[in-house]
Each structure stands twice: as C-alpha cells, then as structure tokens.
C-alpha positions, 0 to 999 in steps of 0.5 A: 499500499503506497503512501498516498493510498493510505493518506487519502483513505485516512482523509476519507474516514476523518471527513466522511465516516467520522462526521456521519457517525457523530450525527447518526448513531449507527452502531451496526455501520458496516464497511466492505473493502474490495481488494483488502489483502495487506500488502505493505500495510492495510486500510483496515489498520487506520479505520475509525476505532468505533467501526466494528463491522469491517469486511475484507474482500478479495479474489484470493485468501490472504492476510486481511481477506475475510471473503474470497470472491468466486466472480470478480463481478459479483459482490456476495452481499444482499441489496442495500445492505452496506453502509460503505465500500472502499476500493483502493488501487483495484479498479485499474486491475479490473478489466471491466470495472464499470460492472464492479461499480454497479455491483457496489451501487446495488449492495450499498444502502441508499445513503451509503458511500463508495470511496475509490482510489485508483492511479492517474498515472504510474508504471505498468504493473500487472496483478494479474492485469493492469488496464486503466488509469483515471483522469479528472472526468472519470468520476462523472463518467462513472455516474453517467454509466450508473444512471443509465443502468437505473441507479441515482448516484452522485459524485460528492467530490473528486481530486487527483492528489500530488505525489507523496513521499517521492513515490510515482503515483498520483492518485485519482480519489472519488467519493460517491453517494448511492442515492443523491436524495441523501446528499444532506447526510454528507456535507463536509468535503475533503477538498475543503481541508486538503490542498495538495491536489489538482483538478478537484471537483465538488458537487456543491458547485459544478462550475468550479474546478479546484486547483485546475490544471490541463496538464496531466501528471504524466505530461508534467513528468515527461515534459518537465512542466510544474503542476 
C-alpha cells in the first residue's frame, strides 16, 4: 500500500465516516473493502476505532481477506445492505470496472458511500492485469454509466492528489453517494481541508474546478512542466 493510498483513505475516514457517525448513531455501520489483502500495510489498520463491522474482500485468500470472491463481478452481499465500500488500487486491475461499480451501487444502502482510489498515472504493474488509469472526468463518467443502468448516484467530490514521499503515483480519488436524495447526510468535503491536489471537483458547485490544470501529471513528468 503506497503512501498516498493510506493518506487519502485516512482523509476519507476523518471527513466522511467520523462526521456521519457523530450525527447518526449507527452502531451496526458496516464497511466492506474490495481488494483488502495486506500488502505493505492495510486500510483496515487506520479505520475509525468505533467501526466494528469491517469485511475484507478479495479474489484470493490472504492476510486481511475475510471473503474470497468466486466471481470478480459479483459481490456476495444482499441489496441495500452495506453502509460503505472502499476500493483502493483495484479498479486499474479490473478489466470491466464499470460492472464492479454497478455491483457496489446494488449492495450499498441508499445513503451509502463508495470511496474509490485508483492511479491517475504510474508504471505498468500487472495483478494479474493492468488496464486503466483515471483522469479528472472519470468520476462523472461512472455516474453517467450508473444512471443509464437505473441507479441515482452522486459524485460528492473528486481530486487527483500530488505525489507523496517521492513515490510515482498521483491518485485519483472519487467519493460517491448511492442516491443523491441523501446528499444532506454528507455535507463536508475533503477538498475544503486538503490542498495538495490538482483538478478537484465538489458537487456543491459544478462550475468550479479546484486547483485546475490541463496538464496531467504524466505530461508534467515527461515535459518538465510544473503543476
């Protein structure tokens, strides 16, 4: 688990999960993590201490995995049953990540959150395949796809973080609400507290792109452009 993946997940827990739990006394709050095996650290290790129900999901049995998937495009959970799903450094390895996104929408509760962290750049790394990188419009595209499939999600915010700890990755982070009618339950945003990012988006004002830059981090690395 690279440095920025852990740091961004920690921001999500602090800004979204802790705030939600402080307002709503949900003692059965359940998080499922897709791609949960512990590789040089685990997001489970930094979850809020009052979260007792945390389910690690992956396609192999490993440290940190509670449920092994038979089918990477089917989550073994009932409709509308989970409060939150986390996926970090996984979607780039999914040949058809949009199918996984729909499964996530299916199993989340109406006010449930999906936290997505996926590379916006970085070296080719098969596990067992490496197919995708996400740019600033990717979160909105996922919402468009899910709405065509009958869901009503909302991209609460997204951003592409700057490199951390001299690593190669710029993470794209998107935070989705399953049903936009529950927007009032999740009012704070990471981009209001965290500034070390490019091309941020907050759903409260679609006309503003925070720290806007047309140059991608890959282009900056190749051409020496400062972003």
